[in-house]
Backbone as CSV, one residue per row, in Angstrom:
resi,resn,N_x,N_y,N_z,CA_x,CA_y,CA_z,C_x,C_y,C_z
1,MET,14.605,18.979,14.091,14.722,18.024,12.894,13.524,17.148,12.908
2,GLU,12.999,16.914,11.647,11.842,16.045,11.453,12.292,14.586,11.486
3,SER,11.588,13.775,12.100,11.917,12.375,12.098,11.569,11.748,10.670
4,SER,12.165,10.740,10.208,11.896,10.086,8.925,10.401,9.570,8.833
5,SER,9.822,9.275,9.997,8.479,8.710,9.956,7.434,9.837,9.617
6,SER,7.791,11.127,9.772,6.824,12.174,9.453,7.076,12.740,8.154
7,LEU,8.166,12.379,7.417,8.462,12.827,6.101,7.533,12.315,5.192
8,LYS,7.171,13.026,4.167,6.256,12.627,3.181,6.724,12.410,1.763
9,VAL,6.202,11.659,1.041,6.646,11.389,-0.423,5.383,11.567,-1.233
10,SER,5.491,12.254,-2.252,4.362,12.372,-3.305,4.770,11.629,-4.589
11,THR,4.081,10.539,-5.008,4.531,9.719,-6.074,3.348,9.114,-6.745
12,LYS,3.547,8.468,-7.870,2.593,7.804,-8.589,2.750,6.233,-8.271
13,LEU,1.589,5.634,-7.882,1.635,4.133,-7.775,0.811,3.487,-8.841
14,SER,1.187,2.431,-9.307,0.499,1.686,-10.314,-0.434,0.621,-9.596
15,ILE,-1.726,0.987,-9.504,-2.715,0.226,-8.816,-3.790,-0.225,-9.734
16,ASN,-3.950,-1.587,-9.892,-4.924,-2.128,-10.711,-4.866,-1.691,-12.173
17,GLY,-3.662,-1.481,-12.721,-3.462,-1.015,-14.075,-3.536,0.470,-14.257
18,GLU,-3.886,1.327,-13.229,-3.914,2.738,-13.398,-2.865,3.442,-12.463
19,GLU,-2.405,4.422,-13.083,-1.427,5.324,-12.258,-2.201,6.260,-11.381
20,LYS,-1.859,6.212,-10.088,-2.551,7.151,-9.082,-1.464,7.921,-8.439
21,GLU,-1.712,9.319,-8.290,-0.830,10.121,-7.619,-1.333,10.117,-6.050
22,VAL,-0.337,9.804,-5.285,-0.687,9.772,-3.839,0.368,10.373,-3.048
23,THR,0.173,10.883,-1.897,1.062,11.481,-0.933,0.853,10.711,0.368
24,PHE,2.036,10.215,0.945,1.989,9.476,2.158,3.303,9.555,2.902
25,ARG,3.199,9.246,4.203,4.468,9.291,5.133,5.283,8.109,4.738
26,TYR,6.648,8.299,4.771,7.507,7.108,4.511,7.323,5.969,5.328
27,SER,6.641,6.131,6.576,6.481,5.036,7.467,5.127,4.309,7.300
28,GLU,4.395,4.920,6.269,2.943,4.386,6.181,2.967,3.095,5.397
29,ILE,2.084,2.183,5.923,1.990,0.858,5.231,1.084,0.951,4.080
30,LEU,1.297,-0.001,3.191,0.586,0.002,1.824,-1.003,-0.203,2.163
31,LEU,-1.398,-0.883,3.145,-2.789,-1.187,3.456,-3.436,0.177,3.729
32,ASP,-2.891,1.034,4.510,-3.433,2.294,4.851,-3.471,3.237,3.593
33,VAL,-2.499,3.199,2.752,-2.495,3.999,1.558,-3.568,3.560,0.567
34,LEU,-3.757,2.232,0.428,-4.784,1.730,-0.467,-6.093,2.173,0.007
35,ARG,-6.370,1.994,1.314,-7.747,2.259,1.844,-8.014,3.769,2.087
36,ASN,-7.016,4.500,2.549,-7.252,5.800,2.954,-6.965,6.911,1.931
37,LYS,-5.956,6.619,1.035,-5.544,7.583,-0.007,-6.074,7.289,-1.370
38,SER,-6.363,5.952,-1.598,-6.849,5.541,-2.989,-8.204,5.078,-3.058
39,GLY,-8.924,4.987,-1.871,-10.327,4.560,-1.760,-10.619,3.110,-2.085
40,LEU,-9.536,2.287,-2.049,-9.692,0.881,-2.369,-9.686,0.113,-1.002
41,THR,-10.938,-0.321,-0.679,-11.164,-0.860,0.677,-11.328,-2.385,0.591
42,GLY,-10.937,-3.047,-0.507,-11.051,-4.483,-0.597,-10.138,-5.256,0.220
43,ALA,-8.899,-4.695,0.362,-7.894,-5.249,1.268,-8.304,-4.795,2.719
44,LYS,-8.526,-5.709,3.621,-9.069,-5.449,4.967,-7.969,-5.436,5.991
45,PRO,-8.130,-4.644,6.983,-7.218,-4.739,8.175,-7.823,-5.849,9.048
46,GLY,-6.947,-6.815,9.368,-7.460,-7.890,10.108,-6.564,-7.911,11.432
47,CYS,-5.589,-8.795,11.454,-4.713,-8.894,12.496,-3.555,-7.848,12.575
48,LEU,-3.214,-7.291,11.529,-2.183,-6.234,11.310,-0.825,-6.707,11.678
49,ASN,-0.591,-8.073,11.647,0.714,-8.577,11.927,1.078,-9.679,10.951
50,GLY,0.244,-9.884,9.839,0.662,-10.827,8.772,0.137,-12.154,8.898
51,ASP,-0.661,-12.455,9.978,-1.109,-13.906,10.189,-2.418,-14.249,9.338
52,CYS,-3.331,-13.253,9.264,-4.719,-13.632,8.821,-4.805,-13.500,7.277
53,GLY,-4.089,-12.733,6.556,-4.161,-12.573,5.075,-5.264,-11.740,4.562
54,ALA,-6.108,-11.110,5.414,-7.123,-10.194,4.952,-6.701,-9.107,4.052
55,CYS,-5.417,-8.659,4.167,-4.883,-7.554,3.508,-4.120,-7.829,2.324
56,THR,-4.147,-9.112,1.846,-3.299,-9.624,0.760,-3.532,-8.967,-0.501
57,VAL,-2.489,-8.533,-1.206,-2.559,-7.913,-2.627,-1.453,-8.583,-3.378
58,ASN,-1.540,-8.437,-4.688,-0.427,-8.975,-5.514,0.490,-7.778,-5.849
59,ILE,1.775,-7.938,-5.606,2.777,-6.946,-5.986,3.722,-7.690,-6.893
60,ASP,3.676,-7.168,-8.234,4.427,-7.684,-9.311,4.168,-9.165,-9.463
61,GLY,2.843,-9.617,-9.349,2.429,-10.952,-9.408,2.635,-11.886,-8.283
62,VAL,3.191,-11.387,-7.173,3.396,-12.115,-5.915,2.545,-11.676,-4.876
63,ALA,1.855,-12.595,-4.246,0.919,-12.300,-3.139,1.722,-11.827,-1.879
64,GLN,1.372,-10.644,-1.376,2.136,-10.016,-0.272,0.986,-9.435,0.650
65,LYS,1.289,-9.376,1.920,0.502,-8.774,2.896,0.708,-7.297,3.011
66,SER,-0.283,-6.502,2.725,-0.109,-5.006,2.571,0.040,-4.356,4.042
67,CYS,-0.277,-5.145,5.043,0.001,-4.684,6.431,1.469,-4.745,6.877
68,LEU,2.202,-5.511,6.167,3.660,-5.646,6.438,4.563,-4.935,5.436
69,THR,3.952,-4.237,4.406,4.720,-3.685,3.381,4.585,-2.116,3.393
70,LEU,5.692,-1.491,3.524,5.750,-0.036,3.403,5.363,0.414,1.981
71,ALA,4.538,1.438,1.934,3.960,1.973,0.605,5.190,2.408,-0.164
72,VAL,6.215,2.966,0.358,7.340,3.505,-0.299,8.123,2.451,-1.036
73,GLU,7.915,1.222,-0.637,8.630,0.035,-1.212,8.051,-0.438,-2.554
74,VAL,6.863,0.113,-2.875,6.196,-0.400,-4.116,5.952,0.709,-5.092
75,ARG,6.811,1.675,-5.028,6.681,2.853,-5.998,6.891,2.454,-7.384
76,GLU,7.659,1.496,-7.793,7.834,1.165,-9.198,7.391,-0.241,-9.442
77,LYS,6.440,-0.650,-8.664,5.884,-2.018,-8.841,4.422,-1.961,-9.232
78,GLU,3.921,-3.059,-9.791,2.434,-3.108,-10.153,1.761,-3.698,-8.934
79,ILE,0.732,-3.037,-8.486,-0.020,-3.454,-7.300,-1.474,-3.958,-7.925
80,LEU,-1.856,-5.151,-7.442,-3.259,-5.573,-7.924,-3.956,-5.962,-6.688
81,THR,-5.078,-5.251,-6.483,-5.981,-5.537,-5.344,-7.210,-6.334,-5.714
82,ILE,-8.014,-6.707,-4.946,-9.221,-7.544,-5.123,-10.206,-6.715,-6.104
83,GLU,-10.089,-5.440,-6.059,-10.986,-4.602,-6.938,-10.432,-4.683,-8.391
84,GLY,-9.187,-5.058,-8.602,-8.708,-5.134,-9.944,-9.037,-6.482,-10.558
């Protein structure tokens, strides 16, 4: 049986006003999806535990740390990065 961390989802994410089709693991953080799957490298990996804020993006108008946010949690939300 596959663990839930290896299961993948293919979905559209609204990033900087554009719909992007991406595939990622359910356990993948938003920071990694933005950088590795969407080519948006403005959000930076810093401490990876939410202290430094280098990975901050706006999700539905609220500043959030993408290193602490699972990508699957933002499927129906508007993501705004520094590139936007």
